[in-house]
C-alpha positions in Angstrom: 19.0 -23.8 5.1 19.9 -21.2 7.8 17.4 -18.4 8.4 18.2 -14.7 8.1 18.9 -14.5 11.9 21.1 -17.6 12.0 23.9 -16.9 14.5 21.9 -14.5 16.7 21.4 -15.7 20.2 18.3 -14.5 22.2 17.8 -14.9 25.9 14.0 -14.8 26.4 12.7 -14.1 29.9 9.2 -13.3 28.7 5.9 -14.9 29.7 2.2 -14.9 28.6 1.8 -13.9 24.9 3.3 -10.6 23.8 6.9 -11.4 24.6 6.8 -15.0 23.5 5.3 -13.8 20.2 8.3 -11.6 19.6 10.7 -14.5 20.6 8.9 -17.0 18.4 9.2 -14.7 15.4 13.0 -14.3 16.0 13.2 -18.1 16.4 11.4 -18.8 13.2 13.8 -16.4 11.4 16.7 -18.5 12.6 17.8 -17.1 15.9 18.8 -19.4 18.7 16.2 -18.5 21.3 16.9 -19.7 24.9 13.8 -19.4 27.1 14.6 -18.7 30.7 11.8 -20.1 33.0 11.3 -21.1 36.6 8.6 -23.5 35.3 5.6 -21.2 35.9 4.0 -18.4 34.0 4.0 -19.8 30.5 0.9 -20.7 28.5 0.0 -24.3 28.5 -1.4 -26.8 25.9 -1.9 -25.9 22.3 -1.4 -22.2 23.0 2.0 -22.8 24.5 3.0 -25.3 21.8 2.2 -22.7 19.2 4.2 -19.9 20.9 7.2 -21.9 22.0 8.3 -24.0 19.0 11.8 -23.5 17.8 13.0 -22.4 21.3 15.3 -24.1 23.8 14.5 -23.9 27.5 16.6 -23.6 30.6 15.2 -23.6 34.2 16.6 -20.8 36.2 15.2 -18.7 39.1 16.1 -15.1 38.5 15.7 -14.4 42.3 18.3 -17.0 43.2 21.8 -15.5 43.4 23.5 -18.4 41.7 20.9 -18.7 38.9 21.0 -14.9 38.5 24.8 -15.0 38.0 24.2 -17.8 35.4 21.8 -15.6 33.5 24.3 -12.7 33.5 26.9 -15.1 32.1 24.4 -16.1 29.3 23.8 -12.5 28.5 27.5 -11.7 28.1 27.5 -14.0 25.1 24.0 -13.0 23.8 22.8 -10.7 21.1 19.3 -10.0 22.4 17.5 -10.0 25.7 13.7 -10.0 25.9 11.5 -9.2 28.9 7.9 -8.1 29.4 7.8 -7.4 33.1 6.3 -4.3 34.7 8.9 -1.6 34.3 10.2 -1.6 37.9 10.8 -5.4 38.0 13.8 -5.4 35.7 15.6 -3.0 38.0 14.7 -4.9 41.2 16.2 -8.0 39.6 19.3 -6.2 38.6 18.6 -6.9 34.9 17.8 -3.4 33.6 19.2 -2.1 30.3 21.7 0.1 32.1 23.2 -2.8 33.9 23.2 -5.2 31.0 24.5 -2.8 28.4 27.5 -2.1 30.6 28.3 -5.8 30.8 27.6 -6.4 27.1 27.6 -3.1 25.0 26.5 -5.0 21.9 23.3 -6.3 23.5 19.9 -5.4 22.1 17.6 -5.2 25.0 13.9 -5.6 24.1 11.0 -4.7 26.5 7.2 -4.9 26.3 5.1 -3.4 29.1 1.4 -2.7 29.5 1.4 1.0 29.3 5.0 2.2 28.7 8.2 2.4 30.6 7.2 5.7 32.5 4.2 7.9 33.1 1.3 7.8 35.5 0.1 4.3 34.4 3.4 2.7 33.8 3.5 0.7 37.0 0.1 -0.9 36.5 -0.3 -4.5 35.3 -1.7 -4.7 31.8 -3.2 -7.4 29.5 -4.5 -7.5 26.0 -8.2 -6.6 26.7 -7.3 -3.7 28.9 -5.2 -2.2 26.1 -7.9 -2.9 23.5 -10.3 -0.8 25.6 -7.9 2.0 26.4 -6.5 2.1 22.8 -10.0 2.8 21.3 -10.2 -0.4 19.2 -13.2 -1.7 21.1 -15.1 1.5 20.4 -14.9 1.0 16.6 -15.5 -2.8 16.6 -18.9 -4.4 16.3 -22.4 -3.6 14.9 -23.5 0.1 15.0 -24.8 1.3 18.3 -24.2 -1.9 20.2 -21.5 -0.7 22.6 -17.8 -1.7 22.7 -16.8 -5.1 21.3 -13.5 -7.0 21.9 -11.5 -7.8 18.8 -11.7 -11.5 18.2 -7.9 -12.1 18.7 -5.4 -11.0 21.3 -4.5 -8.2 18.9 -2.6 -6.1 21.4 -0.3 -9.0 22.5 0.3 -10.2 18.9 0.9 -6.8 17.4 3.2 -5.7 20.3 5.2 -8.8 19.9 5.5 -8.2 16.2 6.5 -4.5 16.6 9.1 -5.4 19.1 10.5 -8.1 16.8 10.8 -5.4 14.1 12.5 -3.1 16.6 15.0 -5.8 17.6 15.9 -6.6 14.0 16.3 -2.8 13.3 18.6 -2.5 16.3 20.6 -5.4 15.2 21.0 -3.8 11.8 22.0 -0.5 13.5 24.6 -2.4 15.5 26.3 -3.5 12.3 27.1 0.2 11.7 27.7 1.5 15.2 29.0 -1.6 17.0 26.6 -0.8 19.9 23.4 -2.4 21.2 20.5 -0.4 22.6 17.3 -0.6 24.5 14.2 -1.1 22.3 10.7 -1.0 23.9 7.0 -0.8 23.2 3.8 -1.4 25.1 0.4 -2.9 24.6 -1.2 0.6 24.9 1.2 2.2 22.3 0.6 -0.7 20.0 -3.2 -0.4 20.1 -3.2 3.4 19.7 -0.9 3.0 16.7 -3.2 0.3 15.2 -6.0 2.9 15.1 -4.2 4.1 12.0 -6.7 5.7 9.6 -9.3 5.8 12.3 -6.9 7.9 14.4 -6.3 10.1 11.4 -10.0 10.7 11.0 -10.1 12.2 14.5 -6.7 13.9 14.6 -6.9 15.5 11.1 -10.5 15.5 10.1 -12.0 16.1 13.6 -14.4 13.2 12.9 -15.0 10.7 15.7 -15.1 7.1 14.3 -18.0 4.9 15.4 -18.9 1.3 15.0 -19.8 0.3 11.5 -20.1 -3.5 11.9 -18.8 -5.4 8.9 -18.8 -2.4 6.6 -15.9 -0.2 5.8 -16.3 3.1 7.8 -15.8 5.4 4.9 -15.9 3.5 1.6 -19.1 2.3 -0.2 -19.4 -1.3 -1.4 -16.6 -2.5 0.9 -17.9 -4.9 3.5 -19.9 -8.0 4.1 -23.2 -8.7 2.2 -25.9 -11.4 2.6 -26.4 -13.8 -0.3 -29.2 -16.3 -0.8 -27.3 -18.9 1.2 -24.7 -17.2 3.4 -22.6 -14.0 3.1 -19.8 -12.6 0.9 -17.1 -10.0 1.5 -16.6 -7.4 -1.3 -14.0 -4.7 -1.5 -14.7 -2.3 -4.4 -11.8 0.0 -4.8 -12.6 1.1 -8.3 -14.5 0.2 -11.5 -18.0 1.0 -10.2 -19.6 1.0 -13.6 -18.1 -2.3 -14.5 -19.1 -3.8 -11.2 -22.8 -2.9 -11.3 -23.0 -4.1 -14.9 -21.4 -7.4 -13.9 -24.0 -8.0 -11.2 -26.8 -7.1 -13.6 -27.6 -3.6 -12.4 -26.1 -1.2 -14.9 -28.7 1.4 -14.1 -27.1 2.1 -10.8 -24.3 3.9 -12.6 -26.8 6.4 -14.0 -28.5 7.0 -10.6 -27.9 10.6 -9.6 -27.1 9.5 -6.0 -24.2 7.4 -7.3 -23.0 9.3 -10.3 -19.6 10.3 -8.8 -17.3 8.8 -6.2 -18.1 11.7 -3.9 -21.8 11.0 -4.2 -21.3 7.3 -3.7 -19.4 8.0 -0.5 -22.1 10.5 0.7 -24.9 7.9 -0.1 -22.9 4.8 0.7 -25.6 3.3 3.0 -28.2 3.6 0.2 -25.8 2.2 -2.3 -25.0 -0.8 0.0 -28.8 -1.4 0.3 -29.4 -1.4 -3.4 -26.5 -3.8 -4.1 -27.3 -5.8 -1.1 -30.8 -6.6 -2.4 -29.3 -7.8 -5.7 -26.7 -10.0 -3.9 -29.4 -11.8 -1.9 -30.7 -13.3 -5.2 -27.9 -15.7 -5.8 -25.6 -17.9 -3.7 -22.1 -17.0 -2.5 -20.5 -19.5 -4.9 -22.4 -18.0 -7.8 -21.4 -14.5 -7.0 -17.7 -15.5 -6.5 -17.7 -17.1 -9.9 -19.1 -13.9 -11.3 -17.1 -11.3 -9.3 -13.9 -12.6 -7.9 -12.0 -12.7 -11.1 -12.3 -9.0 -11.6 -13.0 -7.5 -8.1 -11.9 -8.3 -4.6 -14.4 -10.7 -3.2 -14.3 -13.7 -0.9 -16.2 -16.0 1.4 -16.4 -15.6 5.1 -15.0 -18.8 6.7 -15.2 -20.4 10.0 -11.8 -21.5 11.3 -12.1 -25.1 10.1 -13.0 -23.9 6.6 -9.9 -21.7 6.5 -7.6 -24.7 6.5 -9.7 -26.5 3.9 -9.4 -23.6 1.4 -7.4 -24.7 -1.7 -5.3 -21.5 -1.7 -4.5 -21.9 2.0 -3.5 -25.5 1.4 -1.4 -24.5 -1.5 0.4 -21.9 0.6 1.2 -24.6 3.2 0.4 -22.4 6.1 1.0 -25.2 8.7 3.9 -27.4 9.5 4.3 -30.5 11.8 6.4 -30.4 15.0 6.9 -33.0 17.7 6.3 -32.5 21.3 8.8 -33.6 23.9 6.8 -36.8 24.4 6.9 -37.6 20.7 3.4 -36.5 19.7 3.1 -34.7 16.4 1.1 -31.5 16.2 0.3 -28.9 13.5 1.4 -25.3 14.1 1.3 -22.2 11.9 4.4 -21.4 9.9 6.0 -17.9 9.7 4.0 -16.0 7.1 6.9 -14.2 5.3 8.8 -16.0 2.5 12.6 -15.4 1.8 14.1 -16.6 -1.5 17.6 -17.3 0.0 17.3 -17.6 3.8 13.8 -18.9 4.5 12.3 -19.0 8.0 11.6 -22.5 9.3 10.1 -24.4 12.2 13.0 -26.6 13.2 11.9 -28.1 16.5 8.8 -28.5 18.6 8.1 -26.7 21.9 10.4 -27.6 24.8 9.4 -28.9 28.2 10.4 -26.2 30.8 14.1 -26.6 31.5 14.6 -29.3 28.9 17.8 -27.9 27.6 19.3 -26.6 30.9 22.3 -29.0 30.9 23.1 -28.5 27.2 23.0 -24.7 27.3 25.0 -24.4 30.5 27.6 -26.8 29.1 28.0 -24.4 26.2 28.9 -21.7 28.7 31.7 -23.8 30.0 32.8 -24.9 26.5 
């Protein structure tokens, strides 16, 4: 079945992770994504296989006059162009939004940079970890008082790619009304600052500087990770305190003056976590999940191999098989959003650089 972006053609000049993440999402949603590469600068191995499935690839050198003209011809028939160069590069290459939107007024031009398209840091190179540090996320990650910690994923790259995909789709929707394309752009730094979310609100509105809280929620009691007799368990108590403490065999905690109201539980959340933590250490994680998980948010803390062994993850079919150019079959993650009528799909494996050059250029002449 065709995906929701079936019929949309994307010319993808991005490298590394943030831009290819955006392109992969558009490809999973049905767009015809044509990766423009000179054969270098793309991630290799399983990382590249995961990012580049569903794409076609043409080998063109944007600095070569003939190849540059070919790219311009491709863009005249495209709906979307994606790049994640430093801001000045697009203009040096003659591929800035001003030039391309004149040639193709319906084009949606998508950009990701390290620090924004202008400003004192705009020209600097940027990667995920730099944005994590400047965006404040490292200051609120990790155990209390241990210094900054990197988030365990390339969160700036992944989120920037996701936000740009949203922006591109919104611009395509706007084009249906206006008939005009536009320039849509974000940056790793803007993305990380945005992802501070409620932590930013604590500072901007409440004048409270967030700090590291480890595996506990920074403001809510009984929301975090607790030790059990054999491992750990995550609990997220958003209501029903009296029922919860009765369920774990400690109804007296509901009568404790320190925890009698929500406000007091928040004020005394460390003491409450300690009291409940001592009880949770008396039984195994599996026993507590049998007791708690049917009524309150609770779950195990998995290592990556355990994630893919979980019955619910298997039921959701979070992976799908694709074939490499040499015929090998590999497992990749599927798109995580379901559609009832136009579902996303993984239709092909990752291409070898330039694998589809002849076919794509033949389409230009056809």
